[in-house]
C-alpha positions, 0 to 999 in steps of 0.5 A, a space after each residue: 500500500 505504501 508503494 502505491 501511495 508513493 507512486 500516486 504522489 510521484 504521478 501527481 507531481 509529474 503532471 504539474 511539470 507537463 502543465 508548465 511545459 504546455 504553457 511555455 510552448 503556447 507562449 513560444 507559439 504566440 510570441 513567434 506569431 507576433 514576431 512573424 506578423 509584426 508589420 501586419 499587426 502594427 498596420 492594423 492597430 494604427 488603422 484602428 486607432 486612426 479610425 477611432 480618432 477620426 470618429 471621436 472628433 466628429 462627436 
């Protein structure tokens, strides 16, 4: 019974590390996408802010 509890504890701790690795991989993918599409994202944000500014002046 003691070995079973020890094995269960090790399994739980092992699963926590998998969650950390998944989060790191997701962050790497997101950062890579931002780097790849940096120019397009910059143009999009500038266009949106420009439109907001123009429409706020008419109010």
